[in-house]
C-alpha atoms as one frame of an Amber mdcrd trajectory, in Angstrom:
protein
  23.068  36.537 -22.909  25.284  33.365 -21.068  27.836  31.927 -23.810  28.349
  28.953 -21.362  26.366  27.406 -18.337  26.969  24.794 -16.357  25.517  23.503
 -13.059  25.952  20.868 -10.251  29.613  19.845 -11.743  30.854  16.856 -10.028
  33.740  14.561 -11.241  35.192  11.654  -8.928  37.863   9.283  -9.902  36.817
   5.819  -8.202  36.434   6.634  -4.701  38.418   9.786  -4.875  35.843  12.968
  -5.163  37.935  15.699  -7.111  34.464  18.527  -6.416  31.109  18.777  -6.505
  28.214  21.079  -7.020  29.871  23.641  -9.194  27.881  25.684 -11.138  28.509
  29.423 -13.140  27.986  30.991 -16.259  30.364  33.267 -18.679  28.570  35.830
 -20.536  30.148  37.178 -23.941  33.070  39.021 -23.573  33.645  38.361 -20.232
  37.045  37.396 -18.920  37.069  35.392 -15.881  40.153  33.972 -14.034  39.756
  30.784 -12.436  41.853  30.860  -8.988  42.452  28.361  -6.098  44.876  25.925
  -4.549  46.825  23.659  -6.493  45.312  20.374  -6.833  42.137  21.651  -6.161
  40.808  20.799  -9.867  40.909  23.606 -11.612  42.513  22.215 -14.753  39.694
  19.166 -13.996  37.076  21.997 -14.255  38.543  23.448 -17.781  38.622  19.865
 -19.514  35.030  19.547 -18.599  33.974  22.912 -19.630  35.909  22.343 -22.619
  34.147  19.241 -23.261  37.613  17.442 -23.235  36.192  15.122 -20.082  32.696
  13.824 -18.925  31.761  14.604 -15.215  30.476  12.662 -12.982  27.053  14.236
 -12.800  25.652  17.667 -14.165  25.483  19.498 -17.187  27.111  22.184 -19.278
  25.846  24.164 -22.211  27.476  25.858 -24.889  25.158  28.711 -26.415  23.929
  27.516 -30.169  26.379  28.418 -32.992  29.113  29.519 -30.131  32.817  28.191
 -30.919  35.472  27.343 -28.379  38.992  26.887 -28.392  41.018  25.150 -25.209
  44.456  25.411 -24.534  46.032  22.768 -22.198  48.955  23.068 -19.980  51.402
  20.625 -22.366  50.427  20.518 -26.070  53.163  17.196 -27.294  50.033  15.508
 -29.160  47.794  18.590 -29.886  48.976  18.623 -33.579  47.507  15.689 -35.895
  49.903  16.498 -38.468  53.366  16.723 -37.210  55.186  16.880 -40.535  53.522
  20.405 -40.685  55.589  23.362 -40.315  54.933  25.628 -37.416  53.781  28.140
 -40.160  51.936  25.631 -42.177  50.044  24.497 -39.471  48.837  28.673 -38.582
  47.641  28.518 -42.404  45.294  25.419 -41.539  43.101  28.318 -39.830  42.911
  29.917 -43.297  42.078  27.071 -45.314  38.518  27.927 -46.521  40.147  31.620
 -47.069  42.646  30.055 -49.302  40.184  28.332 -51.300  38.041  31.596 -51.574
  41.560  33.340 -52.840  42.400  30.454 -55.714  38.432  30.957 -56.746  39.458
  35.022 -57.231  42.370  34.139 -58.934  40.398  31.604 -61.343  37.852  34.654
 -61.624  40.615  37.082 -62.717  42.218  35.034 -65.171  38.818  34.434 -66.770
  38.031  37.808 -66.671  41.662  39.048 -68.245  40.569  36.988 -71.011  37.859
  39.239 -71.992  35.086  36.713 -72.498  32.964  36.205 -69.634  29.302  36.571
 -68.559  28.172  39.882 -66.530  27.159  37.570 -64.170  30.720  36.542 -63.363
  31.570  39.923 -62.701  28.726  40.184 -59.858  29.782  37.215 -58.464  33.553
  38.208 -58.033  32.364  41.295 -56.572  30.510  39.409 -53.826  32.894  36.745
 -53.403  36.027  39.550 -52.921  33.896  41.771 -50.641  33.366  38.433 -48.387
  37.085  37.660 -48.672  38.054  40.962 -47.432  35.768  41.372 -44.881  37.108
  37.878 -43.160  41.024  38.968 -43.578  41.613  37.033 -46.876  44.391  39.809
 -47.808  46.214  39.972 -44.564  45.864  36.519 -42.684  49.605  36.002 -43.563
  50.743  39.052 -41.636  48.523  38.183 -38.852  50.028  34.916 -38.663  53.439
  36.229 -38.924  52.509  39.189 -36.319  51.237  36.284 -33.921  54.052  33.923
 -34.302  56.343  36.914 -33.525  54.396  37.909 -30.369  54.559  34.805 -28.912
  58.314  34.336 -29.404  58.932  32.574 -32.472  62.004  33.777 -34.674  61.385
  33.775 -38.485  64.137  31.276 -38.379  61.698  28.771 -36.679  58.787  29.114
 -38.872  59.711  26.212 -40.611  60.549  24.063 -38.526  58.580  20.763 -38.354
  56.267  20.550 -35.445  57.745  17.113 -34.907  61.266  19.125 -33.857  59.539
  20.898 -31.858  59.847  21.149 -27.869  57.063  20.653 -25.743  57.085  24.505
 -24.764  57.391  25.353 -28.278  54.136  23.068 -29.099  52.259  24.685 -26.277
  53.055  28.153 -27.888  52.288  27.088 -31.274  48.916  25.941 -30.115  48.010
  29.213 -28.300  48.861  30.909 -31.700  46.582  28.849 -33.838  43.844  29.435
 -31.119  44.394  33.022 -31.158  44.051  33.021 -35.126  40.857  31.031 -34.797
  39.432  33.670 -32.853  36.504  31.306 -31.109  33.852  32.943 -29.188  35.351
  31.388 -25.986  38.871  30.892 -25.045  39.623  28.576 -22.457  43.469  28.836
 -21.379  45.164  26.682 -18.762  48.581  28.273 -17.502  48.702  30.289 -21.145
  52.065  32.050 -19.794  53.688  28.582 -19.442  56.603  28.849 -21.778  56.308
  32.400 -22.465  58.917  35.296 -21.585  58.526  38.473 -20.058  57.911  40.345
 -23.583  55.758  37.379 -25.104  53.469  37.503 -21.811  53.006  41.150 -22.434
  52.250  40.908 -25.934  49.470  38.117 -25.330  48.233  40.470 -22.229  47.510
  43.039 -24.762  45.470  40.433 -27.368  43.517  39.627 -24.792  42.589  42.829
 -23.517  41.017  43.899 -26.978  39.428  40.027 -27.527  35.936  40.552 -28.229
  35.113  37.288 -27.246  34.790  35.786 -23.767  37.827  34.202 -21.982  38.385
  31.841 -19.182  41.635  31.669 -17.709  43.638  29.429 -15.096  46.508  31.565
 -14.199  49.409  31.630 -11.035  51.054  34.937 -12.696  49.136  37.712 -10.642
  50.554  40.317 -13.106  48.787  38.917 -16.170  45.515  38.573 -14.166  45.656
  41.969 -13.318  46.005  43.017 -16.538  43.363  41.013 -18.263  40.619  39.623
 -16.413  37.292  41.705 -15.233  35.972  38.544 -13.246  37.565  35.683 -10.557
  36.475  32.621  -9.452  37.816  31.362  -6.714  37.660  27.270  -6.373  37.969
  26.159  -2.980  36.498  22.851  -0.874  33.309  25.131  -0.403  32.581  25.447
  -4.128  33.000  28.254  -6.484  32.486  31.537  -5.866  32.669  34.948  -8.066
  34.207  37.896  -7.283  34.071  41.129  -9.647  37.032  42.917 -10.892  40.771
  41.711 -11.476  43.123  39.693  -8.688  43.658  42.967  -6.539  40.327  43.771
  -6.349  38.903  40.273  -5.615  41.842  39.655  -2.745  40.249  42.980  -0.941
  36.789  41.311  -1.586  37.935  38.112  -0.084  39.426  39.763   2.963  35.956
  41.308   3.946  34.058  37.822   2.849  36.576  35.759   4.734  36.408  38.008
   7.830  32.665  37.869   8.053  32.497  34.062   7.767  34.885  33.868  10.382
  32.607  35.686  12.702  29.757  33.448  11.027  31.390  30.110  12.134  32.336
  31.442  15.399  28.776  32.333  16.066  27.635  28.776  14.363  30.118  26.966
  16.522  28.828  28.774  19.601  25.336  28.113  18.741  25.804  24.254  18.264
  27.819  24.419  22.124  24.843  25.716  23.707  22.241  23.328  21.944  24.399
  20.710  23.185  24.414  22.336  26.780  20.714  22.208  26.693  20.183  18.652
  24.936  22.584  17.426  27.575  20.221  19.228  30.659  16.844  18.158  29.152
  16.974  14.723  27.215  17.230  12.788  30.696  13.838  14.843  32.024  10.570
  13.121  31.297   8.643  16.515  30.586  11.477  17.431  27.952  12.992  14.340
  26.828  11.168  14.276  23.485  12.016  17.831  22.129  15.272  17.042  23.778
  15.510  14.102  21.079  14.387  16.209  18.526  17.023  18.724  18.752  19.448
  16.396  19.293  18.766  14.792  15.777  18.854  18.383  14.013  22.216  18.749
  15.967  23.516  15.907  14.533  22.805  16.328  10.916  23.499  19.743  11.237
  27.149  18.923  12.296  27.374  16.444   9.545  26.987  19.458   7.168  28.943
  21.467   8.410  31.620  19.160   8.585  31.631  18.546   4.735  29.749  21.695
   3.215  30.671  24.563   5.855  28.346  26.806   7.557  26.967  27.500   3.838
  25.446  24.053   3.968  23.123  25.291   6.817  21.370  27.553   4.305  20.660
  23.984   2.024  18.028  21.581   1.786  19.880  18.984   4.356  18.251  16.004
   3.272  19.057  16.682  -0.567  22.934  18.037   0.656  23.209  14.839   2.587
  21.707  12.535   0.029  24.235  14.548  -2.641  27.543  14.194  -0.489  26.543
  10.669   0.685  26.354  11.467   4.492  24.978   8.824   6.293  21.773   9.352
   8.662  24.215   7.558  11.482  23.567   8.920  14.898  26.045   9.725  17.489
  26.305   9.060  21.055  26.497  12.252  23.121  30.318  11.999  23.747  30.892
  11.767  20.288  28.531  14.723  19.300  30.213  16.854  21.405  33.922  15.925
  20.450  32.589  16.452  16.781  31.430  20.033  17.484  34.817  21.232  19.406
  36.761  19.383  16.943  34.640  21.569  13.833  37.098  23.297  11.546  36.595
  26.700  10.271  36.437  25.964   6.385  38.144  28.883   5.150  41.166  28.288
   2.817  43.229  30.862   4.348  43.714  28.637   7.184  45.459  25.867   4.625
  48.376  28.205   3.320  51.760  27.421   3.477  53.936  29.123   6.677  57.187
  29.489   5.832  60.447  31.609   7.315  64.008  32.210   5.499  66.799  32.697
   8.281  70.210  33.200   7.716  72.214  31.393  10.166  75.058  34.052   9.915
  75.580  37.266   8.561  78.129  37.652   5.376  80.276  40.450   5.105  79.067
  43.652   3.163  80.458  42.592  -0.144  78.585  39.556  -1.233  79.857  39.274
  -4.751  82.488  40.866  -7.304  82.742  40.316 -10.734  85.945  41.143 -13.099
  85.645  40.608 -16.981  83.155  37.876 -16.195  82.456  35.604 -19.366  79.685
  33.244 -19.063  78.785  30.315 -21.690  80.040  27.144 -22.969  83.145  26.629
 -25.006  82.606  28.088 -28.185  79.761  30.261 -27.109  79.909  33.037 -25.346
  76.639  33.793 -24.067  77.351  37.463 -22.612  79.863  39.076 -20.459  79.008
  40.884 -17.377  80.555  44.355 -16.596  82.861  44.594 -13.732  80.142  44.702
 -10.381  79.703  44.546  -6.451  76.379  42.981  -5.198  76.235  43.855  -1.406
  74.151  42.267   1.618  70.404  42.613   1.621  70.543  43.572  -2.064  67.681
  41.326  -4.114  68.328  41.377  -7.575  65.865  40.067 -10.576  67.690  38.422
 -13.473  65.215  39.067 -16.305  65.762  38.196 -20.249  64.287  36.359 -22.944
  64.457  32.663 -22.625  67.362  30.957 -23.903  69.885  33.742 -22.980  71.660
  32.140 -20.216  70.238  33.258 -16.787  70.363  29.743 -15.344  73.742  29.294
 -16.776  74.719  32.614 -14.582  73.829  30.666 -11.817  75.289  27.487 -12.597
  78.427  29.426 -12.803  78.128  31.040  -9.547  77.832  27.921  -8.003  80.791
  26.367  -9.412  79.237  23.945 -11.472  79.989  25.803 -14.914  83.453  27.151
 -15.284  83.673  31.028 -16.435  85.015  31.422 -20.156  87.027  34.172 -19.362
  87.521  36.614 -15.875  86.568  35.700 -12.548  83.985  36.162  -9.922  84.661
  36.521  -5.787  82.207  35.553  -3.140  82.843  37.673   0.127  83.397  36.897
   3.363  80.942  34.632   5.241  79.027  34.130   2.174  76.958  30.955   2.418
  75.096  29.661  -1.004  72.144  27.812  -1.467  70.476  27.136  -4.730  66.894
  26.725  -6.097  66.512  25.055  -9.228  63.382  25.425 -11.144  63.884  21.586
 -12.424  63.929  20.521  -9.288  66.801  18.146 -10.199  68.236  18.194  -6.920
  65.393  15.706  -5.454  65.509  12.150  -5.492  62.557  10.953  -6.990  62.906
   7.248  -5.798  62.477   8.623  -1.781  59.174   9.781   0.078  58.718  13.411
   0.883  60.086  12.303   4.757  62.761  10.597   3.665  63.998  13.334   1.286
  64.064  15.963   3.804  65.595  13.735   6.280  68.384  13.357   3.720  69.641
  16.942   4.503  68.911  17.658   8.367  69.081  14.533  10.481  65.786  15.448
  12.507  63.545  13.494  15.018  60.574  12.277  12.659  57.950  14.166  14.710
  59.856  17.364  14.444  60.083  16.481  10.682  56.614  15.914  10.194  55.329
  18.918  12.245  58.060  20.985  10.132  56.738  19.468   6.963  53.057  20.390
   7.699  53.934  24.191   7.312  54.449  23.106   3.785  51.134  21.329   3.476
  52.701  18.422   3.953  50.259  16.689   6.315  48.930  13.082   7.529  49.703
  10.341   4.661  51.033  13.251   2.472  54.574  12.753   3.884  54.835   9.410
   2.576  53.948  10.294  -0.893  57.076   9.153  -3.512  58.618  12.391  -4.573
  57.948  11.168  -8.277  54.417  11.227  -7.569  54.265  14.664  -6.642  52.988
  17.581  -8.636  54.898  20.412  -9.735  53.575  22.522  -7.365  54.256  19.950
  -4.693  57.748  19.212  -5.402  58.265  23.320  -5.259  56.885  23.735  -1.761
  59.196  20.409  -0.852  62.194  22.338  -2.576  61.540  25.411  -0.808  61.380
  23.274   2.311  64.727  22.142   2.245  66.001  25.372   1.036  64.730  27.262
   4.191  66.669  24.334   6.251  70.067  25.439   4.776  69.425  28.781   6.445
  72.333  30.259   4.253  72.445  33.956   3.441  72.784  33.996  -0.319  70.033
  32.459  -2.321  70.203  32.087  -5.920  66.555  31.057  -7.112  66.073  30.015
 -10.976  62.034  30.500 -11.189  61.041  29.711  -7.583  57.296  30.658  -8.196
  56.932  28.224 -11.018  54.431  26.095 -10.173  52.977  27.503  -7.131  49.913
  28.455  -6.548  49.402  32.144  -5.526  48.517  32.158  -2.499  52.313  30.230
  -1.917  53.665  32.899  -3.754  52.411  35.335  -1.696  54.134  33.586   1.200
  57.281  33.174  -0.613  57.462  36.896  -1.601  56.861  37.908   2.137  59.408
  35.485   3.042  61.897  37.332   0.960  61.255  40.738   1.872  62.196  39.547
   5.313  64.990  37.678   4.509  67.800  39.172   6.092  70.307  38.143   3.383
  71.072  38.392   0.002  69.092  36.917  -3.240  69.600  36.776  -7.311  66.665
  35.118  -8.871  66.009  34.000 -12.486  62.172  34.898 -12.843  59.208  35.967
 -15.169  56.882  36.869 -12.072  57.009  40.887 -12.855  55.041  40.923  -9.903
  57.616  39.613  -7.509  59.957  41.599  -9.264  58.055  44.863  -8.568  57.497
  44.291  -5.071  60.908  42.672  -4.179  63.804  43.913  -6.590  66.511  46.450
  -5.775  67.922  45.961  -8.708  67.436  44.204 -12.378  69.773  42.858 -14.226
  68.683  42.179 -18.021  69.710  40.306 -21.054  68.587  42.001 -23.946  68.574
  39.234 -26.171  71.902  39.930 -28.373  74.170  39.181 -25.831  74.257  42.639
 -23.552  74.006  42.604 -20.298  72.066  45.606 -18.588  71.754  46.906 -14.921
  69.071  48.779 -13.130  68.919  49.699 -10.193  64.817  50.017  -8.897  62.093
  47.654  -9.377  59.862  46.704 -12.031  57.928  49.570 -12.923  60.926  51.975
 -12.578  62.637  49.301 -15.006  59.839  49.869 -17.684  60.381  53.475 -17.763
  63.975  53.306 -18.166  63.314  50.923 -20.899  60.927  53.561 -22.210  63.548
  56.555 -21.947  65.921  54.088 -23.860  64.014  53.578 -26.741  63.318  57.146
 -26.873  67.018  57.894 -27.029
């Protein structure tokens, strides 16, 4: 039985159509991952399904009596009483149980006095059983375990929500939703603001979650661990695949290959039909038949332009009306041009194309540290054992949030002085830096002007280069301040690639990138002929790329492990056993 169903969902803002014709259902216990390129409308769809936004058309139905919880990406205004502490906000979930507990205590006092009716004992027994079944004796333990799992130390439990950062409020909202245990959880980027330990804890909670879950996430490792269904959202609509993200990739390749063949067949058929029309429309004996086929071909081409080859299997009149397609006829020259210009609608034809090149080769030694202490005056964050980093190494620097990973990168850049010791860059080392906050971007410039400020290129060459990062047409004239997080990430990567440095310092480079762009970046880093030091929570990237892992354990201790993420986990497990 379906917990939530939706049909013919469309959304538009003014003349801007976000998506249309979306439908699907979520059954009890199903765990769905919603994926698709940035800007396709995933968050908008979640808001509609969660009842936070009305669609332009279509309907959503939640099963009678079912409960729904929704996690937005940013939760600055999610709490009514900002004076509540983090812990008190969690206790509001159990207000009913606290009331029952107070009733039980009153009954216990009455019974301890010795003068009570037999019916009170029966009522106490019923209430106590219901209280126990509902978790009345362990909800404080659940609160403590949930807050700890999501990275709240005990010292933060009594922090007023008004004093929490945006990331802390988002984690607090996620904690409250998990404690509420709704029938359907709708989560928009739940791993944002979580370190690896908290992500792994959340994975364990969701794997055993008895309700249904709908998740938007750019964390491939997380999706592989949690979901059993993938919904792919593209300009062709919403398509469902069975299995986790890795299973989806294999199925998608098969489906795309079939559609590539279908598209070629359709276009070839259109060209043959056009040839027939051109040869027969001027003949008196066949002109009526040719004109009829001409009108049909115009409708078919219009349908494919808007909805891809799948549109040919729909009712044309209804489809054209729903999509707002006019019945205007084209002349023969325009029709032929439109047939030849048809674009394959497969999403893979809209991917980032990235290459990372090193203009010159560095020496074998890239970085050497000696008694290096990292931090700020009066606050030593950690000490690094004397180490050497060699050319072609790929180092992933991991650890809890706030332990100083970015501070090390800024120290190596010379922005922050070491507290003690020193470091040395090798011969011929050229450094380039990617900041997770993208503060190096000038928000007042356009995309094109920002790129040209780094490299003096002919405008046509700069626009062709930006098109490789999906900034096409009028997109290059967007102001940087108007770009989404994913778009800023792509622009920062485009500028990084222009540097052609041989030692890359990358701070959360996959943040805000959609999954296809992450895969392109991973491949570009794999092929890069220089050296990489990256701070990241992306475990899939670490597993596929890292030759060694630098790990901060949260207690100021710095560890070095040679190997990828899987071997690092095995090493951690061995360490804990010792």
